[in-house]
Backbone and ligand atoms as CSV (ligand in chain L), in Angstrom:
chain,resi,resn,atom,element,x,y,z
A,1,MET,N,N,-104.483,201.953,111.108
A,1,MET,CA,C,-103.795,200.849,110.559
A,1,MET,C,C,-102.262,200.964,110.888
A,2,SER,N,N,-101.688,199.916,111.360
A,2,SER,CA,C,-100.276,199.953,111.639
A,2,SER,C,C,-99.506,198.978,110.769
A,3,TYR,N,N,-98.217,199.112,110.635
A,3,TYR,CA,C,-97.443,198.228,109.733
A,3,TYR,C,C,-96.990,197.031,110.593
A,4,THR,N,N,-96.936,195.904,109.874
A,4,THR,CA,C,-96.438,194.631,110.550
A,4,THR,C,C,-95.182,194.226,109.909
A,5,ALA,N,N,-94.163,193.834,110.708
A,5,ALA,CA,C,-92.960,193.396,110.156
A,5,ALA,C,C,-93.092,192.036,109.474
A,6,ARG,N,N,-92.560,191.940,108.307
A,6,ARG,CA,C,-92.599,190.672,107.525
A,6,ARG,C,C,-91.503,189.692,108.009
A,7,ASP,N,N,-91.762,188.467,107.696
A,7,ASP,CA,C,-90.798,187.417,108.110
A,7,ASP,C,C,-89.979,187.013,106.982
A,8,TYR,N,N,-88.620,187.150,107.175
A,8,TYR,CA,C,-87.723,186.809,106.096
A,8,TYR,C,C,-86.786,185.678,106.531
A,9,GLY,N,N,-87.336,184.837,107.469
A,9,GLY,CA,C,-86.586,183.698,107.929
A,9,GLY,C,C,-86.155,182.673,106.898
A,10,ASN,N,N,-86.897,182.719,105.746
A,10,ASN,CA,C,-86.530,181.847,104.656
A,10,ASN,C,C,-85.141,182.082,104.003
A,11,LEU,N,N,-84.633,183.295,104.365
A,11,LEU,CA,C,-83.323,183.698,103.841
A,11,LEU,C,C,-82.182,182.964,104.617
A,12,VAL,N,N,-82.442,182.550,105.804
A,12,VAL,CA,C,-81.358,181.917,106.655
A,12,VAL,C,C,-80.801,180.668,105.905
A,13,GLY,N,N,-79.523,180.673,105.701
A,13,GLY,CA,C,-78.925,179.496,104.966
A,13,GLY,C,C,-78.387,179.927,103.532
A,14,ILE,N,N,-78.709,181.160,103.081
A,14,ILE,CA,C,-78.191,181.555,101.755
A,14,ILE,C,C,-76.705,181.706,101.881
A,15,GLU,N,N,-76.034,181.402,100.781
A,15,GLU,CA,C,-74.592,181.371,100.763
A,15,GLU,C,C,-73.983,182.783,100.975
A,16,GLY,N,N,-73.013,182.853,101.885
A,16,GLY,CA,C,-72.288,184.097,101.997
A,16,GLY,C,C,-72.909,185.094,103.055
A,17,PHE,N,N,-74.007,184.616,103.697
A,17,PHE,CA,C,-74.672,185.445,104.742
A,17,PHE,C,C,-74.891,184.535,105.942
A,18,SER,N,N,-74.191,184.824,107.054
A,18,SER,CA,C,-74.337,183.950,108.248
A,18,SER,C,C,-75.669,184.195,108.850
A,19,GLU,N,N,-76.051,183.160,109.633
A,19,GLU,CA,C,-77.342,183.261,110.372
A,19,GLU,C,C,-77.298,184.437,111.374
A,20,THR,N,N,-76.162,184.599,112.011
A,20,THR,CA,C,-76.013,185.708,113.000
A,20,THR,C,C,-76.254,187.060,112.279
A,21,LEU,N,N,-75.606,187.170,111.150
A,21,LEU,CA,C,-75.748,188.459,110.450
A,21,LEU,C,C,-77.196,188.756,110.026
A,22,LEU,N,N,-77.777,187.711,109.499
A,22,LEU,CA,C,-79.193,187.845,109.061
A,22,LEU,C,C,-80.161,188.113,110.174
A,23,LYS,N,N,-79.982,187.396,111.262
A,23,LYS,CA,C,-80.898,187.521,112.380
A,23,LYS,C,C,-80.769,188.908,112.994
A,24,ASN,N,N,-79.518,189.354,113.112
A,24,ASN,CA,C,-79.386,190.815,113.616
A,24,ASN,C,C,-80.034,191.792,112.667
A,25,HIS,N,N,-79.939,191.551,111.426
A,25,HIS,CA,C,-80.481,192.435,110.420
A,25,HIS,C,C,-82.057,192.445,110.472
A,26,PHE,N,N,-82.586,191.284,110.735
A,26,PHE,CA,C,-84.052,191.191,110.833
A,26,PHE,C,C,-84.543,191.947,112.079
A,27,THR,N,N,-83.776,191.799,113.154
A,27,THR,CA,C,-84.105,192.584,114.389
A,27,THR,C,C,-84.121,194.037,114.155
A,28,LEU,N,N,-83.085,194.513,113.506
A,28,LEU,CA,C,-82.927,195.944,113.143
A,28,LEU,C,C,-84.131,196.426,112.287
A,29,TYR,N,N,-84.503,195.633,111.271
A,29,TYR,CA,C,-85.599,195.946,110.457
A,29,TYR,C,C,-86.878,196.073,111.288
A,30,GLN,N,N,-87.113,195.098,112.203
A,30,GLN,CA,C,-88.313,195.162,112.995
A,30,GLN,C,C,-88.345,196.432,113.820
A,31,GLY,N,N,-87.186,196.977,114.250
A,31,GLY,CA,C,-87.128,198.246,114.966
A,31,GLY,C,C,-87.666,199.378,114.104
A,32,TYR,N,N,-87.397,199.358,112.818
A,32,TYR,CA,C,-87.849,200.399,111.845
A,32,TYR,C,C,-89.385,200.353,111.754
A,33,VAL,N,N,-89.923,199.127,111.725
A,33,VAL,CA,C,-91.348,198.941,111.611
A,33,VAL,C,C,-92.037,199.541,112.917
A,34,ALA,N,N,-91.480,199.110,114.021
A,34,ALA,CA,C,-92.004,199.672,115.335
A,34,ALA,C,C,-91.963,201.158,115.389
A,35,ASN,N,N,-90.782,201.722,115.026
A,35,ASN,CA,C,-90.605,203.207,115.115
A,35,ASN,C,C,-91.504,203.887,114.118
A,36,THR,N,N,-91.762,203.360,112.957
A,36,THR,CA,C,-92.642,203.973,111.973
A,36,THR,C,C,-94.050,204.061,112.586
A,37,ASN,N,N,-94.514,202.960,113.219
A,37,ASN,CA,C,-95.776,202.945,113.831
A,37,ASN,C,C,-95.949,204.002,114.940
A,38,ARG,N,N,-94.852,203.992,115.755
A,38,ARG,CA,C,-94.846,204.906,116.910
A,38,ARG,C,C,-94.927,206.312,116.428
A,39,LEU,N,N,-94.108,206.656,115.389
A,39,LEU,CA,C,-94.066,208.101,114.873
A,39,LEU,C,C,-95.465,208.455,114.280
A,40,LEU,N,N,-96.014,207.547,113.513
A,40,LEU,CA,C,-97.336,207.873,112.894
A,40,LEU,C,C,-98.368,208.143,113.997
A,41,ASP,N,N,-98.278,207.333,115.020
A,41,ASP,CA,C,-99.288,207.482,116.174
A,41,ASP,C,C,-99.063,208.800,116.806
A,42,SER,N,N,-97.762,209.127,117.056
A,42,SER,CA,C,-97.481,210.374,117.734
A,42,SER,C,C,-97.953,211.553,116.929
A,43,LEU,N,N,-97.680,211.505,115.614
A,43,LEU,CA,C,-98.041,212.643,114.800
A,43,LEU,C,C,-99.544,212.770,114.701
A,44,ALA,N,N,-100.305,211.689,114.686
A,44,ALA,CA,C,-101.780,211.700,114.620
A,44,ALA,C,C,-102.305,212.284,115.963
A,45,SER,N,N,-101.653,211.961,117.098
A,45,SER,CA,C,-102.086,212.527,118.355
A,45,SER,C,C,-101.848,214.021,118.432
A,46,MET,N,N,-100.639,214.413,117.950
A,46,MET,CA,C,-100.330,215.765,117.999
A,46,MET,C,C,-101.261,216.650,117.123
A,47,LEU,N,N,-101.691,216.098,116.039
A,47,LEU,CA,C,-102.672,216.796,115.156
A,47,LEU,C,C,-103.907,217.048,115.910
A,48,LYS,N,N,-104.470,216.009,116.596
A,48,LYS,CA,C,-105.682,216.135,117.417
A,48,LYS,C,C,-105.504,217.135,118.565
A,49,GLU,N,N,-104.285,217.170,119.109
A,49,GLU,CA,C,-104.049,218.025,120.293
A,49,GLU,C,C,-103.690,219.457,119.905
A,50,GLY,N,N,-103.767,219.764,118.680
A,50,GLY,CA,C,-103.448,221.200,118.213
A,50,GLY,C,C,-101.939,221.504,118.246
A,51,LYS,N,N,-101.131,220.467,118.124
A,51,LYS,CA,C,-99.691,220.787,118.192
A,51,LYS,C,C,-98.993,220.883,116.913
A,52,VAL,N,N,-99.750,220.984,115.751
A,52,VAL,CA,C,-99.091,221.208,114.522
A,52,VAL,C,C,-98.507,222.622,114.523
A,53,GLY,N,N,-97.314,222.757,113.953
A,53,GLY,CA,C,-96.696,224.065,114.013
A,53,GLY,C,C,-95.664,224.143,115.151
A,54,THR,N,N,-95.579,223.223,116.014
A,54,THR,CA,C,-94.680,223.235,117.094
A,54,THR,C,C,-93.350,222.658,116.582
A,55,PRO,N,N,-92.237,222.978,117.209
A,55,PRO,CA,C,-90.933,222.394,116.812
A,55,PRO,C,C,-90.951,220.850,116.983
A,56,GLU,N,N,-91.649,220.378,117.979
A,56,GLU,CA,C,-91.673,218.915,118.259
A,56,GLU,C,C,-92.336,218.273,117.082
A,57,TYR,N,N,-93.376,218.807,116.611
A,57,TYR,CA,C,-94.139,218.257,115.466
A,57,TYR,C,C,-93.219,218.191,114.201
A,58,ALA,N,N,-92.527,219.321,113.992
A,58,ALA,CA,C,-91.698,219.406,112.850
A,58,ALA,C,C,-90.597,218.401,112.857
A,59,GLU,N,N,-89.991,218.190,114.072
A,59,GLU,CA,C,-88.892,217.229,114.150
A,59,GLU,C,C,-89.388,215.802,113.944
A,60,LEU,N,N,-90.533,215.495,114.439
A,60,LEU,CA,C,-91.078,214.098,114.231
A,60,LEU,C,C,-91.419,213.931,112.763
A,61,LYS,N,N,-91.967,214.953,112.083
A,61,LYS,CA,C,-92.199,214.872,110.634
A,61,LYS,C,C,-90.927,214.514,109.856
A,62,ARG,N,N,-89.858,215.245,110.203
A,62,ARG,CA,C,-88.549,214.984,109.594
A,62,ARG,C,C,-88.083,213.557,109.808
A,63,ARG,N,N,-88.277,213.084,111.017
A,63,ARG,CA,C,-87.851,211.778,111.417
A,63,ARG,C,C,-88.586,210.615,110.649
A,64,LEU,N,N,-89.802,210.885,110.200
A,64,LEU,CA,C,-90.542,209.936,109.552
A,64,LEU,C,C,-89.910,209.435,108.245
A,65,GLY,N,N,-89.218,210.320,107.516
A,65,GLY,CA,C,-88.515,209.931,106.317
A,65,GLY,C,C,-87.490,208.891,106.610
A,66,PHE,N,N,-86.862,208.999,107.756
A,66,PHE,CA,C,-85.733,208.091,108.134
A,66,PHE,C,C,-86.370,206.747,108.541
A,67,GLU,N,N,-87.351,206.733,109.436
A,67,GLU,CA,C,-87.909,205.448,109.885
A,67,GLU,C,C,-88.729,204.677,108.828
A,68,PHE,N,N,-89.569,205.425,108.083
A,68,PHE,CA,C,-90.384,204.772,107.064
A,68,PHE,C,C,-89.510,204.161,105.983
A,69,ASN,N,N,-88.561,204.954,105.506
A,69,ASN,CA,C,-87.756,204.437,104.381
A,69,ASN,C,C,-86.857,203.314,104.910
A,70,GLY,N,N,-86.424,203.401,106.165
A,70,GLY,CA,C,-85.613,202.309,106.758
A,70,GLY,C,C,-86.422,201.028,106.822
A,71,MET,N,N,-87.709,201.165,107.029
A,71,MET,CA,C,-88.625,199.978,107.032
A,71,MET,C,C,-88.773,199.476,105.600
A,72,ARG,N,N,-89.201,200.324,104.738
A,72,ARG,CA,C,-89.552,199.881,103.309
A,72,ARG,C,C,-88.419,199.399,102.564
A,73,LEU,N,N,-87.182,200.106,102.674
A,73,LEU,CA,C,-86.093,199.672,101.944
A,73,LEU,C,C,-85.554,198.325,102.306
A,74,HIS,N,N,-85.697,197.976,103.676
A,74,HIS,CA,C,-85.272,196.641,104.078
A,74,HIS,C,C,-86.195,195.557,103.413
A,75,GLU,N,N,-87.466,195.909,103.302
A,75,GLU,CA,C,-88.378,194.947,102.645
A,75,GLU,C,C,-87.975,194.731,101.192
A,76,TYR,N,N,-87.670,195.799,100.510
A,76,TYR,CA,C,-87.248,195.613,99.113
A,76,TYR,C,C,-86.020,194.805,99.078
A,77,TYR,N,N,-85.021,195.077,100.013
A,77,TYR,CA,C,-83.775,194.399,100.010
A,77,TYR,C,C,-83.930,192.911,100.360
A,78,PHE,N,N,-84.630,192.543,101.438
A,78,PHE,CA,C,-84.754,191.150,101.730
A,78,PHE,C,C,-85.525,190.403,100.629
A,79,GLU,N,N,-86.487,191.083,100.042
A,79,GLU,CA,C,-87.280,190.429,99.028
A,79,GLU,C,C,-86.530,190.256,97.724
A,80,ASN,N,N,-85.504,191.059,97.533
A,80,ASN,CA,C,-84.690,190.788,96.283
A,80,ASN,C,C,-83.530,189.855,96.499
A,81,LEU,N,N,-83.530,189.181,97.641
A,81,LEU,CA,C,-82.522,188.138,97.935
A,81,LEU,C,C,-83.216,186.778,97.922
A,82,GLY,N,N,-82.355,185.698,97.979
A,82,GLY,CA,C,-82.937,184.361,97.977
A,82,GLY,C,C,-83.012,183.622,96.611
A,83,GLY,N,N,-82.371,184.323,95.629
A,83,GLY,CA,C,-82.334,183.747,94.333
A,83,GLY,C,C,-80.992,183.004,94.133
A,84,LYS,N,N,-80.891,182.282,92.999
A,84,LYS,CA,C,-79.661,181.618,92.667
A,84,LYS,C,C,-79.455,181.829,91.182
A,85,GLY,N,N,-78.206,182.035,90.821
A,85,GLY,CA,C,-77.970,182.136,89.344
A,85,GLY,C,C,-77.957,183.519,88.848
A,86,ALA,N,N,-77.401,183.664,87.632
A,86,ALA,CA,C,-77.201,184.960,87.054
A,86,ALA,C,C,-78.510,185.514,86.361
A,87,ILE,N,N,-78.460,186.721,86.050
A,87,ILE,CA,C,-79.568,187.318,85.327
A,87,ILE,C,C,-79.674,186.709,83.916
A,88,ASP,N,N,-80.853,186.637,83.431
A,88,ASP,CA,C,-81.067,186.236,82.023
A,88,ASP,C,C,-80.924,187.417,81.163
A,89,LYS,N,N,-79.803,187.538,80.497
A,89,LYS,CA,C,-79.504,188.806,79.738
A,89,LYS,C,C,-80.427,189.003,78.588
A,90,SER,N,N,-81.181,187.899,78.216
A,90,SER,CA,C,-82.077,188.078,77.056
A,90,SER,C,C,-83.498,188.354,77.624
A,91,GLY,N,N,-83.625,188.381,78.873
A,91,GLY,CA,C,-84.950,188.753,79.499
A,91,GLY,C,C,-85.266,190.248,79.425
A,92,ARG,N,N,-86.408,190.536,79.873
A,92,ARG,CA,C,-86.891,191.956,79.778
A,92,ARG,C,C,-85.957,192.899,80.524
A,93,LEU,N,N,-85.547,192.557,81.798
A,93,LEU,CA,C,-84.633,193.382,82.499
A,93,LEU,C,C,-83.265,193.408,81.911
A,94,GLY,N,N,-82.719,192.287,81.480
A,94,GLY,CA,C,-81.461,192.158,80.939
A,94,GLY,C,C,-81.266,193.060,79.715
A,95,LYS,N,N,-82.280,193.039,78.840
A,95,LYS,CA,C,-82.262,193.861,77.634
A,95,LYS,C,C,-82.320,195.323,77.936
A,96,LYS,N,N,-83.216,195.654,78.959
A,96,LYS,CA,C,-83.408,197.058,79.324
A,96,LYS,C,C,-82.090,197.631,79.904
A,97,LEU,N,N,-81.429,196.818,80.743
A,97,LEU,CA,C,-80.126,197.278,81.344
A,97,LEU,C,C,-79.115,197.580,80.219
A,98,ALA,N,N,-79.060,196.641,79.272
A,98,ALA,CA,C,-78.142,196.838,78.153
A,98,ALA,C,C,-78.428,198.071,77.313
A,99,GLU,N,N,-79.719,198.257,77.128
A,99,GLU,CA,C,-80.191,199.392,76.342
A,99,GLU,C,C,-79.872,200.723,77.059
A,100,ASP,N,N,-80.124,200.799,78.371
A,100,ASP,CA,C,-79.850,202.083,79.076
A,100,ASP,C,C,-78.416,202.334,79.515
A,101,PHE,N,N,-77.622,201.299,79.638
A,101,PHE,CA,C,-76.239,201.408,80.025
A,101,PHE,C,C,-75.212,201.080,78.977
A,102,GLY,N,N,-75.685,200.705,77.813
A,102,GLY,CA,C,-74.741,200.336,76.744
A,102,GLY,C,C,-74.553,198.836,76.682
A,103,ASN,N,N,-74.360,198.238,77.854
A,103,ASN,CA,C,-74.274,196.753,77.967
A,103,ASN,C,C,-74.487,196.348,79.471
A,104,TYR,N,N,-74.807,195.101,79.701
A,104,TYR,CA,C,-75.074,194.673,81.065
A,104,TYR,C,C,-73.853,194.972,81.986
A,105,GLU,N,N,-72.633,194.662,81.487
A,105,GLU,CA,C,-71.441,194.781,82.297
A,105,GLU,C,C,-71.231,196.212,82.808
A,106,ASP,N,N,-71.567,197.186,81.963
A,106,ASP,CA,C,-71.401,198.577,82.408
A,106,ASP,C,C,-72.352,198.922,83.470
A,107,TRP,N,N,-73.608,198.367,83.384
A,107,TRP,CA,C,-74.576,198.584,84.466
A,107,TRP,C,C,-74.075,197.991,85.801
A,108,GLU,N,N,-73.545,196.751,85.730
A,108,GLU,CA,C,-73.073,196.125,86.912
A,108,GLU,C,C,-71.869,196.881,87.538
A,109,ARG,N,N,-71.019,197.358,86.728
A,109,ARG,CA,C,-69.909,198.143,87.176
A,109,ARG,C,C,-70.308,199.414,87.868
A,110,ASP,N,N,-71.340,200.071,87.319
A,110,ASP,CA,C,-71.866,201.317,87.823
A,110,ASP,C,C,-72.631,201.041,89.164
A,111,PHE,N,N,-73.366,199.923,89.167
A,111,PHE,CA,C,-74.172,199.602,90.445
A,111,PHE,C,C,-73.171,199.267,91.560
A,112,LYS,N,N,-72.145,198.412,91.290
A,112,LYS,CA,C,-71.190,198.069,92.346
A,112,LYS,C,C,-70.369,199.247,92.721
A,113,GLY,N,N,-69.975,200.030,91.757
A,113,GLY,CA,C,-69.208,201.286,92.128
A,113,GLY,C,C,-69.944,202.219,92.952
A,114,THR,N,N,-71.314,202.297,92.749
A,114,THR,CA,C,-72.175,203.137,93.603
A,114,THR,C,C,-72.223,202.545,95.002
A,115,GLY,N,N,-72.298,201.189,95.054
A,115,GLY,CA,C,-72.327,200.516,96.297
A,115,GLY,C,C,-71.114,200.583,97.226
A,116,THR,N,N,-69.979,200.810,96.626
A,116,THR,CA,C,-68.753,200.921,97.311
A,116,THR,C,C,-68.334,202.360,97.587
A,117,MET,N,N,-69.214,203.285,97.298
A,117,MET,CA,C,-68.957,204.699,97.694
A,117,MET,C,C,-68.801,204.778,99.164
A,118,ARG,N,N,-68.002,205.699,99.608
A,118,ARG,CA,C,-67.792,205.842,101.103
A,118,ARG,C,C,-69.071,206.402,101.686
A,119,GLY,N,N,-69.378,205.975,102.905
A,119,GLY,CA,C,-70.560,206.475,103.524
A,119,GLY,C,C,-71.560,205.363,103.774
A,120,ILE,N,N,-72.604,205.633,104.503
A,120,ILE,CA,C,-73.621,204.647,104.770
A,120,ILE,C,C,-74.896,204.943,104.124
A,121,GLY,N,N,-75.574,203.864,103.623
A,121,GLY,CA,C,-76.793,204.106,102.912
A,121,GLY,C,C,-77.204,202.979,102.056
A,122,TRP,N,N,-77.712,203.332,100.895
A,122,TRP,CA,C,-78.267,202.305,99.985
A,122,TRP,C,C,-77.895,202.580,98.556
A,123,THR,N,N,-77.795,201.481,97.785
A,123,THR,CA,C,-77.668,201.654,96.364
A,123,THR,C,C,-78.925,201.091,95.759
A,124,ILE,N,N,-79.521,201.851,94.914
A,124,ILE,CA,C,-80.851,201.430,94.335
A,124,ILE,C,C,-80.800,201.662,92.779
A,125,LEU,N,N,-81.168,200.578,92.142
A,125,LEU,CA,C,-81.436,200.704,90.691
A,125,LEU,C,C,-82.888,201.098,90.592
A,126,TYR,N,N,-83.012,202.348,90.123
A,126,TYR,CA,C,-84.370,202.928,90.047
A,126,TYR,C,C,-84.855,202.876,88.598
A,127,GLN,N,N,-86.123,202.791,88.419
A,127,GLN,CA,C,-86.769,203.083,87.113
A,127,GLN,C,C,-87.477,204.390,87.150
A,128,ASP,N,N,-87.174,205.291,86.356
A,128,ASP,CA,C,-87.859,206.592,86.272
A,128,ASP,C,C,-89.295,206.232,85.815
A,129,ASN,N,N,-90.241,206.608,86.666
A,129,ASN,CA,C,-91.665,206.182,86.292
A,129,ASN,C,C,-92.215,207.008,85.136
A,130,VAL,N,N,-91.591,208.158,84.768
A,130,VAL,CA,C,-92.065,208.938,83.690
A,130,VAL,C,C,-91.524,208.475,82.317
A,131,THR,N,N,-90.217,208.198,82.269
A,131,THR,CA,C,-89.611,207.795,80.933
A,131,THR,C,C,-89.314,206.311,80.859
A,132,GLY,N,N,-89.263,205.615,82.049
A,132,GLY,CA,C,-88.939,204.271,82.073
A,132,GLY,C,C,-87.403,203.994,82.161
A,133,LYS,N,N,-86.628,205.059,82.132
A,133,LYS,CA,C,-85.165,204.967,82.176
A,133,LYS,C,C,-84.697,204.345,83.466
A,134,LEU,N,N,-83.653,203.582,83.413
A,134,LEU,CA,C,-83.028,202.931,84.595
A,134,LEU,C,C,-81.828,203.717,85.034
A,135,ILE,N,N,-81.790,203.972,86.335
A,135,ILE,CA,C,-80.688,204.840,86.903
A,135,ILE,C,C,-80.232,204.249,88.188
A,136,ASN,N,N,-78.929,204.126,88.396
A,136,ASN,CA,C,-78.389,203.676,89.659
A,136,ASN,C,C,-78.203,204.863,90.550
A,137,GLN,N,N,-78.631,204.760,91.798
A,137,GLN,CA,C,-78.645,205.922,92.644
A,137,GLN,C,C,-78.104,205.626,93.988
A,138,TRP,N,N,-77.467,206.516,94.624
A,138,TRP,CA,C,-76.944,206.444,95.983
A,138,TRP,C,C,-77.949,207.124,96.917
A,139,ILE,N,N,-78.263,206.468,98.049
A,139,ILE,CA,C,-79.123,207.047,99.033
A,139,ILE,C,C,-78.357,207.206,100.317
A,140,ASN,N,N,-78.277,208.398,100.834
A,140,ASN,CA,C,-77.596,208.713,102.157
A,140,ASN,C,C,-78.496,208.317,103.248
A,141,GLU,N,N,-78.013,207.454,104.233
A,141,GLU,CA,C,-78.842,206.949,105.232
A,141,GLU,C,C,-80.089,206.309,104.623
A,142,HIS,N,N,-81.262,206.618,105.052
A,142,HIS,CA,C,-82.433,205.975,104.421
A,142,HIS,C,C,-83.233,206.992,103.547
A,143,GLU,N,N,-82.958,208.263,103.614
A,143,GLU,CA,C,-83.975,209.176,103.188
A,143,GLU,C,C,-83.522,210.245,102.198
A,144,THR,N,N,-82.171,210.325,102.006
A,144,THR,CA,C,-81.708,211.404,101.167
A,144,THR,C,C,-81.235,210.960,99.762
A,145,GLY,N,N,-81.881,211.454,98.763
A,145,GLY,CA,C,-81.405,211.106,97.403
A,145,GLY,C,C,-82.331,210.333,96.575
A,146,HIS,N,N,-83.535,209.994,97.126
A,146,HIS,CA,C,-84.506,209.210,96.349
A,146,HIS,C,C,-84.939,209.974,95.097
A,147,LEU,N,N,-85.254,209.256,94.043
A,147,LEU,CA,C,-85.730,209.913,92.780
A,147,LEU,C,C,-87.250,209.935,92.890
A,148,ALA,N,N,-87.801,211.089,92.880
A,148,ALA,CA,C,-89.273,211.290,93.033
A,148,ALA,C,C,-90.080,210.383,92.079
A,149,GLY,N,N,-90.922,209.611,92.621
A,149,GLY,CA,C,-91.788,208.753,91.769
A,149,GLY,C,C,-91.096,207.551,91.191
A,150,GLY,N,N,-89.752,207.428,91.403
A,150,GLY,CA,C,-88.995,206.295,90.907
A,150,GLY,C,C,-89.399,204.953,91.488
A,151,ILE,N,N,-89.253,203.930,90.749
A,151,ILE,CA,C,-89.635,202.585,91.216
A,151,ILE,C,C,-88.336,201.850,91.518
A,152,PRO,N,N,-88.224,201.467,92.809
A,152,PRO,CA,C,-87.010,200.637,93.203
A,152,PRO,C,C,-87.065,199.297,92.506
A,153,ILE,N,N,-85.991,198.962,91.719
A,153,ILE,CA,C,-86.015,197.724,91.037
A,153,ILE,C,C,-85.048,196.757,91.753
A,154,LEU,N,N,-83.864,197.188,92.111
A,154,LEU,CA,C,-82.911,196.398,92.810
A,154,LEU,C,C,-82.358,197.241,93.936
A,155,VAL,N,N,-82.438,196.727,95.199
A,155,VAL,CA,C,-82.097,197.511,96.428
A,155,VAL,C,C,-81.005,196.806,97.171
A,156,LEU,N,N,-79.861,197.489,97.408
A,156,LEU,CA,C,-78.742,196.945,98.157
A,156,LEU,C,C,-78.462,197.827,99.396
A,157,ASP,N,N,-78.406,197.148,100.493
A,157,ASP,CA,C,-78.115,197.817,101.782
A,157,ASP,C,C,-76.601,197.884,101.988
A,158,VAL,N,N,-76.041,199.088,102.141
A,158,VAL,CA,C,-74.674,199.269,102.398
A,158,VAL,C,C,-74.347,199.963,103.695
A,159,PHE,N,N,-75.271,199.866,104.583
A,159,PHE,CA,C,-74.909,200.195,105.969
A,159,PHE,C,C,-73.976,199.102,106.482
A,160,GLU,N,N,-73.095,199.430,107.404
A,160,GLU,CA,C,-72.090,198.454,107.846
A,160,GLU,C,C,-72.777,197.238,108.587
A,161,HIS,N,N,-73.894,197.443,109.159
A,161,HIS,CA,C,-74.557,196.262,109.805
A,161,HIS,C,C,-74.980,195.229,108.855
A,162,ALA,N,N,-75.063,195.606,107.544
A,162,ALA,CA,C,-75.455,194.640,106.521
A,162,ALA,C,C,-74.369,193.654,106.169
A,163,PHE,N,N,-73.056,193.942,106.595
A,163,PHE,CA,C,-71.997,193.104,106.191
A,163,PHE,C,C,-70.894,192.888,107.208
A,164,MET,N,N,-70.695,193.793,108.198
A,164,MET,CA,C,-69.508,193.726,108.962
A,164,MET,C,C,-69.279,192.507,109.733
A,165,ILE,N,N,-70.373,191.911,110.228
A,165,ILE,CA,C,-70.194,190.650,111.014
A,165,ILE,C,C,-69.529,189.565,110.176
A,166,ASP,N,N,-69.853,189.515,108.896
A,166,ASP,CA,C,-69.258,188.478,108.046
A,166,ASP,C,C,-68.062,188.983,107.303
A,167,TYR,N,N,-67.998,190.228,106.904
A,167,TYR,CA,C,-66.952,190.665,105.984
A,167,TYR,C,C,-66.012,191.750,106.526
A,168,GLY,N,N,-66.201,192.192,107.815
A,168,GLY,CA,C,-65.382,193.258,108.293
A,168,GLY,C,C,-65.557,194.509,107.353
A,169,LEU,N,N,-64.443,195.070,106.981
A,169,LEU,CA,C,-64.494,196.261,106.116
A,169,LEU,C,C,-64.565,195.958,104.664
A,170,LYS,N,N,-64.619,194.684,104.320
A,170,LYS,CA,C,-64.581,194.322,102.920
A,170,LYS,C,C,-65.920,194.387,102.230
A,171,ARG,N,N,-66.344,195.558,101.994
A,171,ARG,CA,C,-67.674,195.791,101.423
A,171,ARG,C,C,-67.783,195.146,100.063
A,172,ALA,N,N,-66.722,195.302,99.281
A,172,ALA,CA,C,-66.807,194.771,97.851
A,172,ALA,C,C,-67.060,193.276,97.858
A,173,ASP,N,N,-66.542,192.525,98.852
A,173,ASP,CA,C,-66.716,191.084,98.950
A,173,ASP,C,C,-68.233,190.782,99.312
A,174,TYR,N,N,-68.754,191.636,100.169
A,174,TYR,CA,C,-70.169,191.495,100.562
A,174,TYR,C,C,-71.066,191.758,99.318
A,175,ILE,N,N,-70.719,192.731,98.539
A,175,ILE,CA,C,-71.500,193.038,97.351
A,175,ILE,C,C,-71.397,191.853,96.300
A,176,GLU,N,N,-70.245,191.207,96.210
A,176,GLU,CA,C,-70.184,190.031,95.420
A,176,GLU,C,C,-71.104,188.888,95.915
A,177,ALA,N,N,-71.177,188.698,97.201
A,177,ALA,CA,C,-72.048,187.722,97.813
A,177,ALA,C,C,-73.497,188.058,97.542
A,178,PHE,N,N,-73.800,189.342,97.661
A,178,PHE,CA,C,-75.132,189.842,97.368
A,178,PHE,C,C,-75.543,189.463,95.978
A,179,PHE,N,N,-74.618,189.727,95.003
A,179,PHE,CA,C,-74.944,189.416,93.522
A,179,PHE,C,C,-75.217,187.973,93.314
A,180,LYS,N,N,-74.580,187.095,94.123
A,180,LYS,CA,C,-74.754,185.616,93.982
A,180,LYS,C,C,-76.181,185.199,94.457
A,181,ASN,N,N,-76.830,186.053,95.305
A,181,ASN,CA,C,-78.131,185.668,95.843
A,181,ASN,C,C,-79.289,186.531,95.422
A,182,ILE,N,N,-79.122,187.320,94.321
A,182,ILE,CA,C,-80.187,188.103,93.862
A,182,ILE,C,C,-81.253,187.250,93.251
A,183,ASN,N,N,-82.528,187.601,93.655
A,183,ASN,CA,C,-83.681,186.945,93.094
A,183,ASN,C,C,-84.065,187.680,91.877
A,184,TRP,N,N,-83.526,187.357,90.722
A,184,TRP,CA,C,-83.699,188.108,89.497
A,184,TRP,C,C,-85.150,188.159,89.012
A,185,ASP,N,N,-85.911,187.030,89.257
A,185,ASP,CA,C,-87.275,187.014,88.885
A,185,ASP,C,C,-88.068,188.099,89.582
A,186,LYS,N,N,-87.822,188.189,90.883
A,186,LYS,CA,C,-88.441,189.214,91.701
A,186,LYS,C,C,-88.060,190.609,91.221
A,187,VAL,N,N,-86.827,190.791,90.952
A,187,VAL,CA,C,-86.334,192.082,90.483
A,187,VAL,C,C,-86.989,192.509,89.207
A,188,GLU,N,N,-86.985,191.554,88.280
A,188,GLU,CA,C,-87.615,191.835,86.976
A,188,GLU,C,C,-89.103,192.181,87.099
A,189,SER,N,N,-89.739,191.506,88.069
A,189,SER,CA,C,-91.208,191.753,88.217
A,189,SER,C,C,-91.534,193.186,88.656
A,190,ARG,N,N,-90.492,193.827,89.147
A,190,ARG,CA,C,-90.767,195.243,89.614
A,190,ARG,C,C,-90.722,196.280,88.458
A,191,LEU,N,N,-90.180,195.792,87.339
A,191,LEU,CA,C,-90.145,196.721,86.180
A,191,LEU,C,C,-91.507,197.086,85.745
A,192,LYS,N,N,-91.625,198.399,85.310
A,192,LYS,CA,C,-92.910,198.797,84.776
A,192,LYS,C,C,-93.058,198.418,83.308
L,1,FE2,FE,FE,-79.988,197.268,106.948
């Protein structure tokens, strides 16, 4: 079984994201899907050929965390875009954010602050699957820093390719545009 790239063409036209930016981003995402498939095929062949235990096998195994998460995180990201309007603070997610962060505004400040940290990667609002607690987390590149078993609730891409075409170095402005387009219904549906 191989992975198929999903189509997010429906996002073209959302406010604050140019068509050029989005189309480049879709192409990049498709590359992660292709590379995930390629890596999984190579690893399966190496297993059959008795190459487990070789340095080549080890390096490909390490690489899988980068390509697979690069694929899956883009899917979470594109799927939590396309909405209009603010969060319903009296909804299930709104109440839970206020409960875990003291109030909604503190959650938003923490999430945006995490998103503007220096470096490339992702900002993810995670739900701890054991306790249900909500935690904002920074991910280095695609694979470092994930919370084991955690459920990604809201996913923000802060690699430069996600915003530079439209915003240059103004990452905070991009994050504001991202917030205007969050599909909060989708985000809330991910809560356990
Ligand atoms: Fe990206």
